[in-house]
N, C-alpha and C positions, 0 to 999 in steps of 0.2 A: 504493500500500500504506500509506504513512504519511500521517497527517493533518498536513500542514505548516501553519505559521502562516498566517494570513489569516482568512477568515470561513467556511470550510467547516464545516458542522454535520452532514454525513452520516457514515454509518459507513464505515470503511475497507474497500476492496474486498479480495477474497480474495488471499492472498499468491501471488506468481508463482513463488516458489521452493518446492521441496518441504519440508514440515515435518520436523523431526528426529524420528525414531521413538524416543522415550525408553522406550517399553514393550518395545523389543527386548532391552534388557539385563535380566539377572535382577534381581529385586527383593530387596534386602537390607534386613532390618529396621533401623529407625533406631537402636535401642539398640546393635545390633551395629556399625553404621557409626560411631556416636559412640565406642564403645570402641576401634575401630580408629584413629579419628582422634586420640584422646588417648593413643595408644600411647607416644609419646615422653615426654610428661609423666608417664605412669604408670611408665615405666621409670626416670625420674629420681626420682620421688617414692615411689609405692607400692611399687615394686620393691625399695626399700631399707628399707622400714618393718619387714619381717619380721625382718631381722637386728637392727634397733634394739630391737624389742619382744621378742626371743627371751629376754631375761633375766627377763621376766615381772613387772617392777616399774617403777613410774614414780618414778625417783630423779633426782638432780641431773645425773648423767652422761647419762641418757637424754634429759632435757630439753635439755641443751646440744647433744647430737648432733642431736636433732630440730630445734632452732633452725637449725642450719647447713643441714640438708636443706630446710627450708621456705624459707629465704632464697634458697637455690640454685635453687628452683623458682619464683622470682618471686612468692612469696606476699606479700612486703613486710614491713617491720619491724612496723608497727602490727598487721596481721592475724596475724603470727607470735606476737607477744606475747599477743594475745587467745586464740589457739588453745592456746598453752602453759599459760596461766593456767587456762583452762577444763578442760584435760586434767588438770592437777594437782588442781584442786578435785574433779573427778569421780572421779579415782583414790582420793582420800581418802574421799569420800562412799560410793562403791560398792565400795571395797576391791578394785580391779582387780589381779588376780594371775596372769593368763595372757596370752600374746601376743595371742590371739584377742580377748579382752575389751578389751585396750588399743586395738587397731586398730579394733574396732567402736565404741568410745567416741569415738575421734578422727574416725571417719567421721560419726558422729551430730553432733558439734560442728561439723564442716565443713558439714554439711547445714543446721544451724540458722543458720550464718553466711550461707549463700547463699540460703536460702529467701525472704527479703524481696525479692531481685532478680527472683524469678519472678512476673511480673505481665503476663499476656497482654494483647495489644493489643485494645482494644474498638473495632471499626470501625463500630458501629451508631449512634453519636451524631450523625454528620453525613453529608450526601450532597450533593456529593462530599466524601469524607474526604481531606483534603489532608495528605500526608506530605512534609515537607521533609527532604532527605537530604544530609548533609555528611560531610567526612572529609579527611584528608591525602591527597596523591597517593600512589597505590600501595597504599592500604588495601583495595582491592577494592570500592570504592563502586559503580561502574557495573555490575560483575558482580553485586553484591548486589541492585541494582535489578531486574535481569533475573530473578533467582531469586525475589525477592519478588513480582514480577508473576505468575510461574508459581504460586507458593504461593497468592496471593489468587484467581487464576482457578480453582484446584482447589477453592476454597470456594464457587464459583459467583458470584463478584463480577467486574464489569467494571472494567478498569484502563486508564488513560491515562498515558503517560510524557511528561514535560516535559524537553527537552534544555537545561537551564539551565547546563551546563558549556560556556561559549563560549570558554574560554581554552585548554584543553588540545587539542593537535592530535589529530584523529581521535576526540575524545570523542563528538561528535554521531553519527559513523558507527558507533561501537561501540554506542551506545544504540539506534540504528536497527536494528542487527543483532539485538539482543535483542528489539526490537519485532517484527521479522519472525519470529523464532523462536517467539514466543508469540502472533503474530497480534494485536498490540496497537498502537493508534495512537500515534505519536510526534509531538509538537508541537515544531517546531524552526525555526531560521533559519540562513541561510548565515553570517550574522554579526549581532552586535547585543548589546543589553543583556540579560544573563541574567534580570533581574527582569521585563523586558517579555515574554520568552518564557514564563515561568511564569505571569504575569498572564493572558496570552491562553490558555494551556493550561487554567487554571481556568475561564475563560469558556466554552471549548469543551466541557469536561467537564460543566458545568452545562447547556449547550444540548443535549448528547447524552444526558443522564441517566446519566453514568458514576458508578460507585460510589467509585472510588479514584483520586486523582492522586498519582503518584510524581514528585516534583520533584527532579531532579538539580541539584547545584550544583558549582562548580569546586573542585577540591582545593586546599588551601592549608595552610601551616604555621601553627601558633598564634602564632609570632613575627612573621609578616608582618602587621603591624597594619593597613596600608592595605587588605589583602585581607580581613581579619577585619571591617573596617568595611563592605566591599562585601557580604559575606554577611549582615551585619545589615540592610543595605538590602533585600536579597531578602526577608527576613522581613517587613519593614515593607510592602513592596509586596504580599506575599501577604495581609496584613491589610487592605489597601485593596480587594483583590479579594473577600475574604471576612473581615469583621471578627472572626469566630470562629476563623480559621485562623492559622498552620498547626495542625492538630489533633494532629499528632505531629511532633516534630523528632528524627530518628534520626541518631546519630553512628556512623559505621562505623569500627571500630578493628581494626587488624592485630595479632593476638595475639603475633606474633613481636617486636613492639616492647617487650614486657615492661612494666617500670615506667614507661616513657615515655608509655604510654597514659593514665596518671593525669593528666599535665600536659595532654594533649589534651582530656580530658573537662572539666577545669576551665576551660581557655581558651575552648573552644567554648560551654560552658554560659554563660559570662559574655557572649559575643557574641550567641547565638541561643537561649538557654534550652532546652538539651537535655532531652528528656523520655524518651528511650529509647536503648539501645545495640544495635548489631549487632557481634558479635565474630567476626571471620573468621580463617581460616588457623590454627585451633587444631591442625590436623594438621601444621603446618609447623615446629613447634619444641617444646621442652620447657617452654614458658612458660605453660601453662594455669593455673598457680597464680595468675596475675594477676587472675583472677576474684575471689579472696579479697581481694586488695588493693583492688579496686574496691568490694567490699562494705563495707569498713571506711572507706575514705578519700573516696570519691565515689559513694555508693550510688544509682546510677541504675538503673532496671529494665533488665535485659538482655532485650530482646524476642526476638532471634534469635541463633543461633550457627551458624557454618559450619565444617565439618570435611572439605571436599573440593571438587573442581572441578565435580562433576556439578550439574545444574540442580536436583536435589532434595536437595542437601547443605547446605541452609540451612533450619533448623527452629526453632520456638519453643523458648526456653530452659526447661528443666525441671531444677530443682535436684537432685531425687532421681536422675534419669537421669545427670546430670553427675557427681555424687559416686560413684554406683555404677560408672560407667565409669572413674573415677579410682582407685578402691580395689580393684576386682576383680582 
Protein backbone atom coordinates (compact mmCIF):
# COMPACT_ATOMS: atom_id res chain seq x y z
CA UNK A 1 0.00 0.00 0.00
CA UNK A 2 2.68 2.47 0.94
CA UNK A 3 5.57 3.53 -1.23
CA UNK A 4 8.48 2.90 1.08
CA UNK A 5 11.92 4.35 0.57
CA UNK A 6 14.11 2.72 -2.11
CA UNK A 7 13.64 3.09 -5.82
CA UNK A 8 10.08 2.10 -6.50
CA UNK A 9 8.45 4.43 -9.02
CA UNK A 10 5.16 2.63 -9.48
CA UNK A 11 1.81 3.73 -8.18
CA UNK A 12 0.72 2.29 -4.84
CA UNK A 13 -1.58 -0.73 -5.02
CA UNK A 14 -5.15 -0.46 -3.81
CA UNK A 15 -5.55 -0.38 -0.03
CA UNK A 16 -6.20 -3.67 1.70
CA UNK A 17 -8.39 -2.17 4.38
CA UNK A 18 -11.78 -0.62 3.66
CA UNK A 19 -11.85 3.13 3.17
CA UNK A 20 -13.66 5.27 5.67
CA UNK A 21 -17.02 6.33 4.31
CA UNK A 22 -16.84 10.05 5.00
CA UNK A 23 -20.00 10.66 2.97
CA UNK A 24 -22.10 8.65 5.41
CA UNK A 25 -22.20 11.54 7.87
CA UNK A 26 -24.54 14.45 7.19
CA UNK A 27 -22.84 17.35 5.45
CA UNK A 28 -22.77 20.49 7.60
CA UNK A 29 -21.95 23.78 5.81
CA UNK A 30 -18.48 25.09 6.61
CA UNK A 31 -19.69 28.45 7.94
CA UNK A 32 -21.94 26.60 10.39
CA UNK A 33 -19.08 24.34 11.50
CA UNK A 34 -16.80 27.35 11.88
CA UNK A 35 -19.38 29.14 14.01
CA UNK A 36 -19.78 26.06 16.20
CA UNK A 37 -16.01 25.69 16.45
CA UNK A 38 -15.57 29.27 17.64
CA UNK A 39 -18.38 28.96 20.19
CA UNK A 40 -16.06 29.21 23.20
CA UNK A 41 -14.23 32.24 21.87
CA UNK A 42 -17.53 33.87 20.86
CA UNK A 43 -18.96 33.28 24.35
CA UNK A 44 -15.87 34.88 25.90
CA UNK A 45 -15.71 37.75 23.43
CA UNK A 46 -18.82 38.56 21.42
CA UNK A 47 -21.15 37.27 24.10
CA UNK A 48 -20.06 40.12 26.39
CA UNK A 49 -19.98 42.86 23.78
CA UNK A 50 -23.71 43.56 23.83
CA UNK A 51 -23.65 44.47 27.51
CA UNK A 52 -20.59 46.68 26.94
CA UNK A 53 -22.17 48.46 24.00
CA UNK A 54 -25.60 48.80 25.58
CA UNK A 55 -24.82 52.36 26.68
CA UNK A 56 -24.70 53.36 23.01
CA UNK A 57 -21.57 55.51 23.23
CA UNK A 58 -17.84 54.98 22.92
CA UNK A 59 -16.45 56.62 26.04
CA UNK A 60 -13.44 56.00 28.29
CA UNK A 61 -15.35 53.54 30.44
CA UNK A 62 -16.36 51.42 27.45
CA UNK A 63 -12.83 51.46 26.03
CA UNK A 64 -11.40 50.37 29.38
CA UNK A 65 -13.89 47.49 29.68
CA UNK A 66 -13.33 46.50 26.06
CA UNK A 67 -9.57 46.47 26.62
CA UNK A 68 -9.96 43.94 29.43
CA UNK A 69 -12.24 41.79 27.29
CA UNK A 70 -9.88 41.78 24.31
CA UNK A 71 -6.85 40.95 26.42
CA UNK A 72 -8.81 38.14 28.08
CA UNK A 73 -9.57 36.69 24.64
CA UNK A 74 -5.83 36.50 23.79
CA UNK A 75 -6.02 39.33 21.28
CA UNK A 76 -2.75 40.65 22.70
CA UNK A 77 -1.71 44.12 23.82
CA UNK A 78 -0.57 45.42 20.43
CA UNK A 79 -3.70 44.31 18.58
CA UNK A 80 -5.92 45.49 21.44
CA UNK A 81 -4.47 48.99 21.34
CA UNK A 82 -4.89 49.06 17.56
CA UNK A 83 -8.54 47.96 17.73
CA UNK A 84 -9.39 50.44 20.48
CA UNK A 85 -7.78 53.34 18.66
CA UNK A 86 -9.55 52.49 15.41
CA UNK A 87 -12.91 52.17 17.20
CA UNK A 88 -12.42 55.50 18.94
CA UNK A 89 -11.57 57.22 15.65
CA UNK A 90 -14.49 55.64 13.83
CA UNK A 91 -16.93 56.51 16.60
CA UNK A 92 -15.87 60.13 16.35
CA UNK A 93 -15.99 60.16 12.54
CA UNK A 94 -19.29 58.29 12.11
CA UNK A 95 -20.96 59.46 15.33
CA UNK A 96 -21.75 55.96 16.49
CA UNK A 97 -24.60 56.15 18.99
CA UNK A 98 -26.29 52.73 19.04
CA UNK A 99 -25.09 49.35 20.34
CA UNK A 100 -25.60 47.82 16.90
CA UNK A 101 -23.55 50.51 15.14
CA UNK A 102 -20.69 50.17 17.62
CA UNK A 103 -20.53 46.39 17.33
CA UNK A 104 -20.76 46.58 13.54
CA UNK A 105 -17.89 49.06 13.49
CA UNK A 106 -15.72 46.82 15.69
CA UNK A 107 -16.51 43.87 13.45
CA UNK A 108 -15.40 45.83 10.38
CA UNK A 109 -12.20 46.96 12.10
CA UNK A 110 -11.49 43.37 13.10
CA UNK A 111 -12.02 42.25 9.51
CA UNK A 112 -9.69 44.95 8.20
CA UNK A 113 -7.02 43.71 10.60
CA UNK A 114 -7.34 40.05 9.57
CA UNK A 115 -7.88 40.48 5.84
CA UNK A 116 -4.13 40.66 4.97
CA UNK A 117 -3.73 37.17 6.46
CA UNK A 118 -6.16 35.77 3.89
CA UNK A 119 -3.81 34.66 1.16
CA UNK A 120 -4.79 31.38 -0.57
CA UNK A 121 -2.02 28.92 -1.32
CA UNK A 122 -1.07 28.89 -5.02
CA UNK A 123 -0.12 25.32 -5.95
CA UNK A 124 0.32 25.95 -9.67
CA UNK A 125 3.84 27.38 -9.62
CA UNK A 126 5.80 24.10 -9.33
CA UNK A 127 5.38 20.35 -9.84
CA UNK A 128 5.92 18.67 -7.54
CA UNK A 129 4.91 21.45 -5.18
CA UNK A 130 6.92 20.76 -2.00
CA UNK A 131 5.31 21.73 1.30
CA UNK A 132 7.52 21.44 4.38
CA UNK A 133 5.47 21.17 7.57
CA UNK A 134 6.74 21.97 11.06
CA UNK A 135 5.39 22.56 14.55
CA UNK A 136 5.79 21.73 18.20
CA UNK A 137 4.79 18.34 19.55
CA UNK A 138 1.06 18.09 20.11
CA UNK A 139 0.06 20.93 17.80
CA UNK A 140 -1.76 18.55 15.46
CA UNK A 141 0.91 18.51 12.76
CA UNK A 142 0.56 14.94 11.51
CA UNK A 143 -3.23 15.05 11.68
CA UNK A 144 -3.18 18.29 9.70
CA UNK A 145 -1.06 16.60 7.04
CA UNK A 146 -3.70 13.91 6.63
CA UNK A 147 -6.45 16.52 6.35
CA UNK A 148 -4.42 18.57 3.87
CA UNK A 149 -3.91 15.47 1.73
CA UNK A 150 -7.68 14.96 1.61
CA UNK A 151 -8.23 18.66 0.81
CA UNK A 152 -5.77 18.63 -2.08
CA UNK A 153 -7.15 15.36 -3.43
CA UNK A 154 -10.61 16.91 -3.48
CA UNK A 155 -9.12 19.52 -5.83
CA UNK A 156 -8.05 16.76 -8.20
CA UNK A 157 -4.36 16.82 -7.26
CA UNK A 158 -2.15 13.83 -6.53
CA UNK A 159 -0.32 13.81 -3.20
CA UNK A 160 2.67 12.01 -1.70
CA UNK A 161 3.58 12.04 2.00
CA UNK A 162 7.14 12.04 3.34
CA UNK A 163 7.47 10.60 6.87
CA UNK A 164 10.29 12.87 8.00
CA UNK A 165 9.39 12.69 11.69
CA UNK A 166 11.81 9.92 12.62
CA UNK A 167 12.09 10.97 16.28
CA UNK A 168 8.62 10.61 17.76
CA UNK A 169 7.47 7.11 18.56
CA UNK A 170 4.73 5.92 16.20
CA UNK A 171 4.90 9.10 14.10
CA UNK A 172 5.63 7.07 10.97
CA UNK A 173 2.78 4.68 11.72
CA UNK A 174 0.40 7.57 12.31
CA UNK A 175 1.28 9.13 8.96
CA UNK A 176 0.93 5.76 7.24
CA UNK A 177 -2.55 5.42 8.72
CA UNK A 178 -3.48 8.75 7.16
CA UNK A 179 -1.93 7.59 3.89
CA UNK A 180 -4.07 4.46 3.99
CA UNK A 181 -7.17 6.46 4.79
CA UNK A 182 -6.60 8.72 1.78
CA UNK A 183 -5.01 6.05 -0.46
CA UNK A 184 -1.84 8.15 -0.67
CA UNK A 185 1.73 6.88 -0.96
CA UNK A 186 3.91 7.36 2.13
CA UNK A 187 7.69 7.40 1.76
CA UNK A 188 9.36 6.30 4.98
CA UNK A 189 12.18 4.38 6.63
CA UNK A 190 12.28 2.17 9.68
CA UNK A 191 14.94 4.54 10.97
CA UNK A 192 17.26 7.11 9.53
CA UNK A 193 17.91 10.72 8.78
CA UNK A 194 14.68 12.73 8.24
CA UNK A 195 16.30 14.87 5.56
CA UNK A 196 17.21 11.74 3.59
CA UNK A 197 13.63 10.49 3.75
CA UNK A 198 12.32 13.77 2.38
CA UNK A 199 15.05 13.92 -0.29
CA UNK A 200 14.01 10.51 -1.63
CA UNK A 201 10.32 11.40 -1.37
CA UNK A 202 10.89 14.38 -3.66
CA UNK A 203 12.72 12.14 -6.15
CA UNK A 204 9.87 9.62 -6.02
CA UNK A 205 7.27 12.35 -6.55
CA UNK A 206 9.17 13.68 -9.56
CA UNK A 207 9.44 10.19 -11.06
CA UNK A 208 5.75 9.45 -10.54
CA UNK A 209 4.45 12.82 -11.72
CA UNK A 210 2.98 13.68 -8.30
CA UNK A 211 1.53 17.18 -7.85
CA UNK A 212 2.20 17.80 -4.14
CA UNK A 213 4.69 16.51 -1.58
CA UNK A 214 3.73 16.98 2.07
CA UNK A 215 6.94 16.63 4.08
CA UNK A 216 6.45 15.91 7.78
CA UNK A 217 9.19 16.96 10.20
CA UNK A 218 9.75 16.09 13.84
CA UNK A 219 8.03 18.23 16.43
CA UNK A 220 10.29 20.38 18.57
CA UNK A 221 10.22 23.30 20.96
CA UNK A 222 11.64 26.61 19.73
CA UNK A 223 14.01 26.57 22.74
CA UNK A 224 15.63 23.29 21.61
CA UNK A 225 18.34 24.97 19.57
CA UNK A 226 20.03 21.77 18.41
CA UNK A 227 16.72 20.47 17.07
CA UNK A 228 15.96 23.80 15.41
CA UNK A 229 19.28 23.48 13.60
CA UNK A 230 18.29 19.98 12.47
CA UNK A 231 15.07 21.26 10.94
CA UNK A 232 17.08 23.98 9.20
CA UNK A 233 19.17 21.14 7.74
CA UNK A 234 15.99 19.53 6.38
CA UNK A 235 15.22 22.74 4.53
CA UNK A 236 18.72 22.82 3.05
CA UNK A 237 18.41 19.22 1.88
CA UNK A 238 15.08 19.99 0.23
CA UNK A 239 16.84 22.75 -1.68
CA UNK A 240 19.45 20.25 -2.85
CA UNK A 241 16.68 18.01 -4.19
CA UNK A 242 14.91 21.00 -5.77
CA UNK A 243 16.70 24.38 -5.74
CA UNK A 244 13.33 26.17 -5.89
CA UNK A 245 11.96 24.34 -2.84
CA UNK A 246 10.42 24.18 -0.39
CA UNK A 247 7.66 26.04 -2.18
CA UNK A 248 5.72 26.48 1.04
CA UNK A 249 6.84 26.13 4.66
CA UNK A 250 3.80 25.65 6.87
CA UNK A 251 3.94 26.03 10.64
CA UNK A 252 1.15 24.22 12.49
CA UNK A 253 0.02 26.10 15.61
CA UNK A 254 -2.22 24.92 18.43
CA UNK A 255 -4.68 27.77 19.10
CA UNK A 256 -5.03 26.69 22.74
CA UNK A 257 -1.46 27.90 23.33
CA UNK A 258 -2.67 31.50 23.02
CA UNK A 259 0.07 34.12 23.07
CA UNK A 260 2.79 31.45 23.10
CA UNK A 261 2.06 30.85 19.42
CA UNK A 262 3.68 34.20 18.62
CA UNK A 263 7.02 33.04 20.01
CA UNK A 264 6.71 29.83 17.99
CA UNK A 265 6.15 31.74 14.75
CA UNK A 266 9.16 33.97 15.36
CA UNK A 267 11.50 31.11 16.31
CA UNK A 268 10.52 28.81 13.46
CA UNK A 269 10.59 31.67 10.98
CA UNK A 270 14.17 32.41 11.96
CA UNK A 271 15.17 28.76 11.44
CA UNK A 272 13.19 27.75 8.33
CA UNK A 273 11.58 30.89 6.86
CA UNK A 274 7.90 30.21 7.53
CA UNK A 275 5.64 31.22 4.64
CA UNK A 276 2.25 30.18 5.99
CA UNK A 277 0.39 29.06 9.10
CA UNK A 278 -2.09 26.31 9.94
CA UNK A 279 -4.07 27.17 13.08
CA UNK A 280 -5.61 24.09 14.71
CA UNK A 281 -7.91 23.38 17.67
CA UNK A 282 -9.78 26.67 17.48
CA UNK A 283 -12.72 24.74 18.90
CA UNK A 284 -10.72 23.67 21.94
CA UNK A 285 -10.49 26.95 23.85
CA UNK A 286 -11.58 30.58 24.06
CA UNK A 287 -8.28 31.76 22.56
CA UNK A 288 -9.38 32.44 18.97
CA UNK A 289 -8.47 36.08 19.46
CA UNK A 290 -4.82 35.11 18.98
CA UNK A 291 -5.46 35.48 15.24
CA UNK A 292 -5.54 39.25 15.81
CA UNK A 293 -2.26 39.10 17.72
CA UNK A 294 -0.67 37.21 14.83
CA UNK A 295 -1.94 39.86 12.40
CA UNK A 296 -0.23 42.64 14.34
CA UNK A 297 2.97 41.05 15.63
CA UNK A 298 3.97 38.37 13.11
CA UNK A 299 1.68 38.70 10.08
CA UNK A 300 2.18 35.44 8.22
CA UNK A 301 -0.61 34.23 5.92
CA UNK A 302 -2.98 31.84 7.67
CA UNK A 303 -3.42 29.23 4.97
CA UNK A 304 -5.75 26.89 6.88
CA UNK A 305 -7.71 26.74 10.14
CA UNK A 306 -9.07 23.71 11.95
CA UNK A 307 -12.17 23.60 14.11
CA UNK A 308 -12.79 19.91 14.69
CA UNK A 309 -11.56 16.33 14.54
CA UNK A 310 -13.20 15.40 11.23
CA UNK A 311 -11.13 14.97 8.10
CA UNK A 312 -12.99 17.88 6.47
CA UNK A 313 -12.59 20.21 9.46
CA UNK A 314 -9.50 21.93 8.06
CA UNK A 315 -10.25 24.62 5.50
CA UNK A 316 -8.61 27.69 3.94
CA UNK A 317 -8.77 30.75 6.17
CA UNK A 318 -11.29 33.40 5.12
CA UNK A 319 -11.25 36.58 7.18
CA UNK A 320 -14.91 37.40 6.52
CA UNK A 321 -16.14 33.97 7.58
CA UNK A 322 -13.95 34.02 10.69
CA UNK A 323 -15.11 37.45 11.83
CA UNK A 324 -18.76 36.65 11.14
CA UNK A 325 -18.49 33.46 13.19
CA UNK A 326 -16.85 35.43 16.00
CA UNK A 327 -19.40 38.26 16.15
CA UNK A 328 -22.70 36.59 15.23
